[in-house]
C-alpha positions in Angstrom: -8.5 1.7 -56.8 -5.7 2.6 -54.4 -7.8 5.6 -53.2 -10.8 3.4 -52.7 -8.7 1.1 -50.5 -7.3 3.9 -48.4 -10.7 5.2 -47.3 -12.0 2.0 -45.8 -8.6 1.4 -44.2 -8.7 4.9 -42.7 -12.2 4.2 -41.4 -11.0 0.9 -39.8 -8.0 2.7 -38.2 -10.3 5.4 -36.8 -12.8 2.8 -35.5 -9.9 0.9 -33.8 -8.4 4.0 -32.3 -11.9 5.1 -31.1 -12.5 1.8 -29.5 -9.0 1.9 -27.9 -9.8 5.3 -26.4 -13.2 4.1 -25.1 -11.5 1.1 -23.5 -8.9 3.3 -21.9 -11.6 5.7 -20.6 -13.5 2.7 -19.2 -10.4 1.3 -17.5 -9.7 4.6 -15.9 -13.3 5.1 -14.9 -13.4 1.8 -13.1 -10.0 1.9 -11.4 -10.3 2.0 -7.6 -9.2 5.2 -6.0 -5.8 4.7 -4.3 -6.1 4.5 -0.6 -4.2 6.7 1.7 -1.8 4.9 3.9 -3.8 3.8 7.0 -3.1 5.4 10.3 -1.9 3.3 13.1 -1.6 3.3 16.9 1.8 4.1 18.4 3.0 3.2 21.8 5.7 5.5 23.3 8.4 2.9 22.5 7.3 2.7 18.8 7.1 6.4 18.4 10.6 6.8 19.9 12.0 4.9 16.8 11.1 7.8 14.6 13.3 10.4 16.3 15.2 11.6 13.3 18.5 10.0 14.3 18.5 7.3 11.7 19.1 8.4 8.0 16.3 7.3 5.7 13.9 6.6 8.5 10.7 8.8 8.7 10.5 11.5 11.4 7.4 11.6 13.5 6.1 14.0 16.2 2.9 13.6 18.2 0.9 16.7 19.2 -2.3 16.3 21.1 -2.0 12.5 20.6 -2.0 12.9 16.8 1.2 11.5 15.1 2.5 13.6 12.2 5.1 12.7 9.6 7.5 15.7 9.7 10.1 14.1 7.4 9.6 16.9 4.8 10.7 19.3 7.5 14.0 17.4 8.1 15.9 20.7 8.3 13.9 21.5 11.4 13.4 18.1 12.9 16.2 15.9 11.7 19.4 14.9 13.5 21.1 17.9 14.8 18.3 20.2 13.7 16.9 22.9 16.1 13.6 21.1 16.9 14.9 17.5 16.9 14.2 17.2 20.7 10.5 17.4 19.9 10.3 14.3 17.6 9.9 10.7 18.5 7.5 11.5 21.3 4.3 13.4 22.1 5.6 17.0 22.7 2.2 18.6 23.3 3.3 20.6 26.4 6.5 21.8 24.7 4.5 23.0 21.7 2.0 24.8 23.9 4.7 26.5 25.9 7.0 27.0 23.0 9.6 25.2 25.1 12.4 22.8 24.2 13.1 22.0 27.9 13.1 18.2 28.4 10.6 18.5 31.3 8.1 20.0 28.9 8.4 17.3 26.2 5.3 15.4 27.3 1.7 14.9 26.4 0.6 16.4 29.8 -1.4 19.6 29.5 -2.3 20.0 33.2 -1.6 23.5 34.5 -1.2 25.2 31.1 -2.5 28.7 30.9 -5.4 29.7 28.6 -2.9 31.5 26.3 -0.7 28.4 26.1 -3.7 26.2 25.3 -4.8 28.7 22.6 -1.2 28.7 21.2 -1.3 24.9 21.2 -4.5 24.8 19.2 -3.3 27.4 16.7 0.0 25.6 16.2 -1.7 22.2 15.9 -4.2 23.5 13.3 -2.1 26.0 11.4 1.3 24.2 11.4 1.0 20.5 11.9 -2.5 19.7 10.5 -1.9 22.2 7.6 1.6 21.0 6.6 2.2 17.4 7.6 0.4 14.1 7.0 -1.2 12.3 9.9 0.2 8.8 10.2 -1.4 7.7 13.5 -2.4 8.3 17.0 -0.7 7.7 20.3 -2.1 4.8 22.3 -2.5 7.2 25.1 -5.1 9.2 23.1 -7.2 6.1 22.4 -6.6 3.9 25.5 -6.7 4.6 29.2 -3.8 3.9 31.4 -5.2 0.4 32.2 -5.4 -0.4 28.5 -9.2 0.0 28.3 -10.7 2.2 25.7 -10.6 5.9 26.5 -14.3 7.0 26.9 -13.4 10.5 25.6 -12.0 9.3 22.3 -14.5 9.8 19.5 -13.2 8.4 16.1 -15.7 10.5 14.2 -14.0 13.7 15.5 -10.5 12.5 14.5 -9.0 13.7 11.2 -8.2 10.8 8.8 -9.6 8.2 11.2 -12.0 5.5 10.2 -12.7 2.5 12.5 -13.5 0.4 9.4 -10.2 1.1 7.7 -7.9 1.3 10.6 -8.9 -1.6 13.0 
């Protein structure tokens, strides 16, 4: 009689366990996909706050108007690090020229040589886009000097940029 009781009990346990697994599978299947942190628009003043000088604060650099979180490269970009002068601003020209000279730490690409522009594109794609998450864009990339929308900005061409999600 004891064996007769064990078999139905074992069946009930298996059925309960099976239904538990099914429920867990269903819950997992219907869980929303976690969203990436949305990108944002940075003014020069806002970007300057992320210059690596404050412990525990993220470190951001803008290249070609795209703002990257380079905190994981703190040994290169943090306070006192060799490339700290590049962060907290759009350093496109400095990246293109491989220069840390303060006059080159700007977004301005006027007058760069073909080789410097090619170097900029290679570094942008093979270093920054390949290694660091995009957290935003500089206002200058999206807006004209008078604050109107930049007619050359095309959201569909921007990595990780979605009008619906970001604005």
